[in-house]
N, C-alpha and C positions, 0 to 999 in steps of 0.2 A: 495259501488258499489256491486252488486251482479249478479250472473250468472244463468239463469234457467237451471235447470238440468233435466235429464230423470229420471224414477223411476229406471233405472239401475245403474246410476250413483250417485243417490241423495243421498244416504246413504252407510256407509262402510259396509260390510259383516256381516251378523248376529253374536252377541256373541254366541259362542258354548262351551261346557263345557262337556268331557267325563267323568263323575264320578256322583255317585247316589246323588240324592237331600237329604239336612237336612229336618228336619220337618217343620223348620219356612220358608224353601224356597219352600216346597209343600204349604203351608199356603197362602204365597203370590201369587202364581201360581193360586190357586182357587179362592183367594180373588178378585185379580184384572183382571179379564178377562172383566169387564165392563168399565176398564179405557181405554181410547182410546190413542194411541201412536200420539202426535203431534209434529212432529221434522222439521215443515215446509216443503215448495216446493222449495226453493231457497238456494242454497249453497254460502256463501260469498267469495268473491276474496280476498284472502290475500297475503301478502310478496310483494306488489308493493313498487315501491320506494317511498322516501319522495318526496312529490311536491314542496316543498319548497327549500330544499338542492340541490337534483338532479333532476331538469326539465328535463335536456337533456337524462337522462338515463331512465327517466320514459317514455320519447316520443318513445322511441325503441320498435318495435313492440316485443311482448312476446310471440308471436304462434297464434294459431287459438283461437278463441273467445270461442269455446265452452268448456265445463268441461271435462279434460282428465281422471279425475278418479283415482284410487288408484292402485297400484302394492304391494301384498305380497311377501317380498322376500323371505318368508319361504315356499311359494307355488311353487316348481320348478317341472315342468311337462315334458313329452316328447314334448309338442307343444313350448317350448322354446328353443329347439334344432333343429338342422339340420335333426335328425334321429327319425325314428319310428320302434316299435316293442316291444316285450315282454322284451326283453334284456335291451332295451333302457330305459324303465319305471323303471328298478330296478338301474341304473346307470345313471340316467338323470341328477342328481346334479354334478356329475362329468364332464360330457359331456356340461353341461351349463357353468360352471366355465372355462373349456377349450377353449370354444368359445368367451369368452369376451376377449377384447383387453387389453393389457398390454403395458403401456407407460413406459417402462426401460430406466433408466438414462444412456447414453453413458460417462458419466462424471467420470473419474478415478482419477483425480489430484485435486478434491475439496478440501481436507484437506491440501494440501500443499500450494493452492491459499489463503485459510483463514488463515494459519499460516504466510504467507508472509506480511501481514498488520503488519503496524508499531506497532499498539496498543496492537495486539494479538499474538506476536511471542512465548511467553509462557504460552499463556491460556490454550491451548488443550492438554492433556496428551493422552495416548494411549487409556485409559478407555473413554475417551469422544471423539471418532471418529465422523467425520460426516457421517451422512448415506449414502451408496452408492446404487443407485438403483438395483434392481434384478428381476429377473423373479418369485423368489419364492413367490412373492404376491398373485400369482395365487393359488398355495396350500394354502395359508394363508388364503384365502377367502372361500375354500371349508371347512376348519376347522371352521371359524367364523360361516357359515351357519351352520353346525352341531351343534356347541355349542349353537348359538342363539335357536335353535330349541328344545334345552333342557331348555332353560330359559323363554323364552316368547312364547305365543301362536300364535301371529301373528305381523309382523312388516310392517305397511303400510306406504307406500311413495307417498306424493301427486306428480301428475306429471305433476302440470300445468306448472311450470317454467322450467322443463329439457330441452324444445327446445331452450330456451335462453341460457342454459348453453352449450348446443351441439354446438350452433352458435358461441359463444364466445370462445370454445375450437377451433373451426375450423378455427376461425380468430386469432389465436395465443395470445388472450387476457390472462394474469395470473390471476388465480383466488385465491382467500383468502376466506375461508369458517371460520365464526365466529359463535360460538354457546354459550350459557350460561352454565357454568359446573354444573352439578347435580350429574353426577356418572362417575366412570372410564369406563362404558359401552360406554360413548358419544365419546369417542376418537377411537372407534372400529366401532360404526355403521356407521359413516359419511364416512369413506373409502370403507366399504362395499357396501353402497348404490351407491356410484359412481362407484364401479368396476363392479357392476352388471348391470349397464346402461352405459357401455364402455366409462365412463369419465375418466380423468386422475385422479389416485388416488393421493391424497396430502401427503405431509409430514406432519406428525402429532406430535405437542407438546404435551409430555406426560406431565399430570397435578401433578404427584404424585412422591414421593421419591421411588427410586428403590434400595434396599439393596443388590441385588444380581448381581454381574459382569457377571453371566450365562445369566439370563434375560435379561441384559442391552444389551449383544451383540446380542441376538435373536431379540429384537425389532428394534435395528438399522439396522440390516440385511433387515428388510422389510420396512423400511422407517419411522420409529419414531424417531423424535429428543428428545433425553434424556439429558436434562440440568444437569450440575452438581448437587449432593446432597447437595445444600445449603439450609440453612433456609433464610426467607425472610430478616431477618436483614443482614446475610452475603452477600448476593446478592446484596443489596444495598450498602454496604461498599466496597466491592471487586471492585477494580479500573478496573480489566480486565473482570468483567461479562459483562456489557454492550457493549463494544467493540466488544465482541466474537460474541454477538447475532447479533448485527448490521452486521458484516462483514458476518456471516453465513447466515442470510437473504438476502445479498446483492448477494451472490453467487447464493443461491436458485432462486431468483427472476431473474436474469441474464441469468441461464439456461432454464427458462420458467416454472419451477416446480410450482405446486399447495401447497398450504399451509393450515393447519387447525389448528385453535387457538381456545382455551375455556377460558373464561373470567369470574371469579367469580365477582359477584355484590358487596359482602358485604367487600371483601378486595381487588379487584383491582388486583388479582394475574392473570397473562397473558396478562393486559395492556401493558407491556413493549415490547411484542413481537409485537403489533400494532403500538406502538411508534418507533420501530425499522424499520416496513415497512414504515412509512411515512417519516422517516429520509431518506432511500434511494430514496423514490420518490423526496423528496425537493432536493436532492444532483444532482438529473438528471442522476442517474446511469441507472434507469429504468423509462422508461416515464410514465406508469402508471400501476396500477393494479385495478380489479373488486372485489368489498367485496359482498360477499354473506352470509347474515344471515340466520342461521339455527335454526328452532324451533324444539325443540325434546321434546315431552311429554310421558309420563309412565303412564300407569295404576298403576303399583306398582314401585317405584324408587328401584333399586337394590342397597345394600348396599355394601359399599366399605371402604377398610383401607386406612389411610392416608400414610401410607409404603406398599410397596411391596416386598416381599422376595419370596426364593423359597419354604419355607413351607407353606406359605400363598397362593400361586397359586395352590400348589400341594392339599391342603385341599379344595379348591374352586372347581378345576376339580372334585375332588373324589365326591363331594357334588351333583355335576350335574348327577351322577349315580342314584341317589332315588328323585332327584327333579322333581317335575311334573311341565310341562310348564302352566304358567298362566299370563294372562294380555297382554295388546297391548300395542305397541310402535307406535307413530304416527311420521312421519318426514315430515317437510315442508321445502324446499329450497325456499328462497326467490329469487324475482329478482336481478340479479346483478347491482351494480353502481359504479359509477367510484369513487376512492378516491380524484384523482386530481381534479374532479369538485367539490366535498365537500368542499375541504380545500382552493380551489382558487377562488371560485365565489363569496366569501363573505356573502352568504346567511347564512351561519351557524355562528351566530355573538356571539362573547366571549367578547366585549367591555362592555357590563353591569355586567359582572360577579364580584362578590364582596365577600369578607369573611362574613361567617355566622355572626359574631359579629356586622358587620356593618349594617347587614339586621335586625337584632333581637334586639340587647342590648338595644338601644334607647325605644324600645317598653316594655322590661323586666323591665329594672331597673329605667326608666324615666316616665314610663306611657305614652309615647307617643301615639296619636290616628292616626297619619298617619304613614303609613310604608314608607320604603324607597325603591324604585322600582329597582330591579335587580334580578339576579340569584345567587343561590348560587354556590361558587366555590368550587369544589370537586378535588383540586390537590393532595389529598391522594390517589386517583387511579392511579398516577403516582409518587411514592415516590422518592424524591431526594436522593442522595447518602449523603448528609450532615444530614438527618434528620432534617431539617428546617421545621417547622411547618408553614402553611400558613399566620399565625400571624405575621412572623417575615420576611419571604421572600417577595421580590418585587414580582408584577404580572408579568408572564411571559406569553405574549399572544400565543406563539408557544406551550408552554405545556398546555395551556387552550384549544388551538384547538385540540390537540391530545387527552385530556381528554374529550373534546365534542363529538370526533368520537366514544370514547368507548362507552360513555353514549347512542349515538346513536345507536350504534350496540346493546346494552343490550336492549333497547327499542323496537328495530326492531325484534329480535330474541324473545322477550315476546310477541310482538303482530301478529307474524304468528303462534305461537304456538297454537294449538288445545288444546281446554279443555276435558280431558277425564271424563269418566263417575264417577270415583272414585273422582277427584277434585271437580265435581259438587255436589256430595252427602257429600263430606267432608265439602264443604261450608255451606251447609244447615244445617248439623249437628252441627257445631260449632257456626255460627253467626245467626241461625234462631230457632232451635230446640235443644238449648244446654240440655234442661232438658226432652228431649225424645220425640219422634213422633210415631205416627201408620204407619204402611207400606202405607196405602192408601192415607194418607195426604202426606207421603213422595213422592210418585208417583205424585201426583197432582203438588207438588210443582217443582219436577223435569221437567215436562212438560212446566210449566211456566217458570222457569229459563232457560231452553233450547231455547225458544223463545225469552227471553231476550237477551240471548247473540247473537243469529243470528241476531237479530235487531240491535245489535251493530257492525256489521260486525266482529264477532268473530266466527271461526269455532269450529265445535265439532268432537271428534274422536270417536264416537261411533256410532252403527246403529242398526237395529232391531227393534223388539216391545218394548214397555215401560217396561213391566213386565221383560223383559228378560234382558235390560240394568239395572233396580235398582237391580236384583236378582244377576248379576255378580258383580256389585261394592260393594253390601253387602258381597258376597263371599270373595272379595279380602280384605275388611277392617274388616272382621270378628273379627280378633284377637285383634281389638282396640274397639269393640263395644259389648255392651251386649244387646242380642236379645231375647225377652221373647216371647216364643209362648206356651200358655197354653190351654188345652182343654177346657175350659170354654171361651175364648177369641178367635174369628174367625180372628182377624186382629193382626198380630204381632207387637210389640211396641219395637222400637229401640232407645237406649241411648249410647252416647259415653261414654267410660270408663273414669271415674275421677283420670286420672292417667297423669304423665308428657311423658312418652313414647306415650301414645295413644293421646295426645292432639299435641304433637310435629307431629306427624306422619300425623294427620288429618291436622294441618296447613299448613304442607309442600305442599300437594295436592291442598289446598284452595288458594295458593298465586295466581295461573293464574286467578281465578275467580275474586279476589280483582283487580289484573291488569286491567281487562277488564271494572270494576265498579269503577275505580279511582275517577272519577269526580263526581259522586254520593256519594262515601264514604267520600270524603272531603268536599262536600257540607251538608252531612247530621251530619257531626261532629261539624258543627259550633257552637259556644255555644250558640247564641241567638235561634237557631232551636230548641236544646236539651232543654235548660233550660227553655226557654218560651213556648214552645209546648207540654211539656210533666209534667204530675203531680208529685208535690213534692213526692208522696208516692210510685211513680214508682222509682225516683232515690234513695229512703231510704230504702224501704223494697224489691225492686227488684220484683216488682210484673210483670207478663207477660203481653204482649202486648194486649192478647184476653182478658184479664181483665179490661183493661182500655181504650179500644177503645173509650169510650164514654167520657172519661176526658180530651181528648186533647182541648187544648186553642186555638180555631181557632180563636179568635176575636184579636189576637195581631198581631200589624204590624210590619213587619220586613223590614227595611230600606235597599235597595240595595247596597248604597255604604259601610254601615257598614258590609253587608254580604261579600261583595267582600273583604275588608280589613281584615277581620278574614281568608277568603281563602287564601289571599295570604300569610299571617303570616303562616298558617298551612302548605302550600306547600313547605315551606323552610325546613320542618322538616321530609319529605319523603325520604322514601330510594333510592338510586340510582336505576336507571332502569324504575321507574314509569312515569316520564316525559320526553319528547323528547327536548332535548337542543335547538332546532330551535325554539320552542314557548317561547313566553314572560310570565312570570309570571303573569303579568296584563291579558292576554288573557287567561291563564287557570283559573284565578280566576273568571273572567266572564264567562267562560264555566261551572264552578260548579253551581252556580247560575241557568244557564238557564237549565242544566241538571236536578235539582230538579223540574223546571218547567214540562219539557217533562215527568218525570216519575210520575207526578201527586202528588209530595209532596207539592209543593207551587203553589199558584195561584196568578196571579198578581191582585192588588188591585187599582183600578182607585180612585185616589183622587179628590174630587171636584175642580173644577177651573172654571175661567171665560168663558173659550173656550176649545172645546175637544183638546185633545193632537194631533190628526191626522189633525186639521185645520191648517195647515201652512201659509194660507194667513193672519192669524191674529196674527202671531208672529212677534217679533220685527225683528228677524234676518232672516225673511224668505227669503229675496233677497240678503243676502250678500254672497260674493264670497270670496274664500280663493286659494291660490296658494301655493304650496310647491313641492320642489324637493324631498322630502323624499319619499322612495318608501313604506314606513309602514304607509303614512299619508293617511287618508280616509276622504271623504268628509260627510260619513254618521255616524261619530262619534258624539255621544251625548255628549251636554256639560255638564257640571258638576252640573248645576242647575237641568236639567232634570233627571239625575241620582238620585239626592236627594230627589226628588219627587215620583220617582218610589218606590212602596212598594208592600209587599208580604204578603200573609196568608196561614196558613197551610190548606190544603184541608180537606173536609168533610168526603170523604169516610171511610169507617170502616176498610179497608185493610191498610189505611195510616200509623197507628203506627206500626204495624208488619214490613212494609217495611222501615220505618225509623230506627227502632231498627237492623233489619238486615245489613243496611248499616254503622250504628255507629260501630258494632262491629268489622267491617271488618279491620280497621287502629287501633283499641286499643289497640293489641299486641305490636308493636314497640312504640307506645306512652306511654303505660304503663311501659315497660322496661325502657324508658328514665326518666320518674317519679321515678321509684324506684332506677334507677342507681344515681339520683341526692341524694336521701335520704342515699344511702349507703355511700355518701362520709363523712357522719359524723361519720361512725363506723371504716373507714378504715384510717388506720395510713401511711400515704404517706410521701416521696415519695418512690414508689417501683419498680421495673422493670417490664416492660410491661407484660410480659407472667404472673407472679404473681398477677399483679394489675387485668387482665382480669379473672385470674382464681378466684380470691376473689369476684369480681362482679358478675361472674355467680353463684358462691355459694350462694351470697345473694338473687340473683333473686329466685333460687330454693326453698331456705328456706322461703322466702317470700310468694311464691304461695303455698308450703305444709302448711304453717301456715293458709293461707286464704282458702285452698282445692279449688283452683279455678286460672283461669287466666294462665295456663301453658304454653299457648302459647307465654307469655313474657320471658321465660327462656332459649330460644334456644341460642346456641353460636352465631348465626347471628344477633339475637336481642341484645345481649349484645356488641358484636363487633359495630353494627352500633350504639347503645346508646353512648359507649364510644368515637366513632369518633364524633359524633356530639356534645359532651360536649367538645371536643378538639378544634373543629371550633369555637365553642361559647365562649372560653377562660375560661371555668369553670375549664378544667384540662390542665395542662401545660406540656409541652414533654421537657424533659432535656436529652441532651447528656452527658454521663459520661462514665468514664472507665468500661467497661462490659456491655454496652449496652445503651438502651433507658430507662428512669425512668420516671414514670409518677405521677403527684402530683397536688394538688388544687391549681389553679392560684390565684395570689394575689388579683385580685378584687373580687373573691368569697371565701376569707377567711373568711369574715363576715358571719354569719349564716341568717342575714337578706336577703342578696344578693341571698342566695341559696333558701330560702323560697319564695322570689319572683319570681325566676324560676320555684320553683315547682307547684306555684299557677298559673303560666301561661300555663304550661303544662297540669295541671290537669283539667284547664276549658274544654278541648276539650275531655276529657274522658266519656263515658258513663257508669255509674253504673249500 
């Protein structure tokens, strides 16, 4: 669904940079005057509720149909205040902050009420007080505006769903904002955005460990929830940790306070707060809350330490004195939806969730051709206090439903996030032009990929002329690129640096593009498409797509049922957040094949038969009728025989190989990390403590990439964690609770090297070399 916009609202403000241009930037500017900017005349409508899980929330009117535009928080002028004049222009920021509404908390005995709970009487010490509301938030917001103006060039807020938030706030609805954790800046940006638009500032869960009691007390005074400085393992084993969280959430929600929670997709950190919110709703203490997914997109993701102390904060504040503002932040607040509706409507089904070993082990070890239908259970997003792996504990529908809510919020936050220019350029340099590209060709591909994203209902967070967009993104990514601008060459040449830090930086920015092309990426990585459609010398010698456009074997027939089967198996290995939990695996597998047809990689091949497929009168079952009370039953479902007869061929256009290789590389990073982790089990002496095991796995991944001098995107901490988690769910790695923590070792079934080799072959069949 798209909305037509005027020229004024169609694109974001043009990117501006107050500094002298470098030599290669001048060459781009002179070279690319003839390249037109083609960013489309329609802006996608993002952030709407799920039509399947929360149809009632979707029906609520979200405001006017016209596009409301954007608001730059850092651009405070006298027009934003009630006053005018020369002096007002000098102090307009302070006047603007003083005019914003502050929802101070009148409650003064929250700590006592939390401590009166039977399960948490001894849980809170003086150092872990529950925060009390205060009018000091206005002063803090002024400081945040000044601080962010030294870090970012612009903070753009999408205004489309703000009327719905204002209406919900006026009706007394409790709002919970959920975002995917990227940086420590996340938890400060959301309260600032809400404060500047006169919405209730939420109590924010701080995601990092704070070692300074002074900083801890300051944050608590301004409404930051600072959990005890416990590790993940200590938090799981501590009997009072979960009751304290539930009791504190219960008190805050009963008071009508808003909350802001960040969730980490790779570890599930933050998911326990959402589980506590759902527990409060289930008990009936609070009738309902509205969840608001928040998409935060950075041109350049700020770095943050895992621990926050007084010295690190002072060092960071001093660095702002000589730091030059750069990059844009885009914030998209999605449409709020009812948590009670999602959980009680029965539309978000978890009855088909199965352990990963039940879904894939019969295929891996027994060479079964048919897969088990179902969704992968990711109960590790809500770890149990007894460290029981999902292979041993019985299925818990309530826990699965809480996990489904977390997965849905992760998917919604990523779906409403805008694609920034650095993410778009990083994706092209990593997946399409990893050996380098000229500036003119890069601009041509930027225009192409931008329209592909808009076509897929994905918004972009940049505007202006095409040459300015490319020049700005290259400037931000310059430390990780090699840009050659020699006098004899009029067109600069850009190559990503072949280093671990550079590749990981580009890969982090490119994740949002992979999320947008997930259907096409899974479809392109199917074994039959890559192995049958590409010349063998491409896979062995690494020849570029431009050199083998004529080597595509377009005469190979690809059966739809087999393509769907492979896509179904591959979908179980995807990291969390890429698939909505309300969509069945079968539906996703069918969509992957259809996406390859839509983007022109596959064409439907008509097989000769006695009568045309569209002639229903000559079919034996043309007049057959079926009745079913199943809401998911469809009379238009094709029978198995028809699916077996439907076949595809790789299309003939010359651009098909480049497009195929571009999509194949998107998911190669996590799959290659999974493949290398399987190989590492032969070299690691187990069992080992979990932290030491993870360190050795990541060290092996880095050593392997350094030896090959490529594939550094498979060495990130997130890739290593996701790979180990998938092997635990498969039963390859076993979790053992011993004195001193959790120990990881090789599972009994995979003690045999033959079984590990079968697993290695199964994963490597999807990898494009």
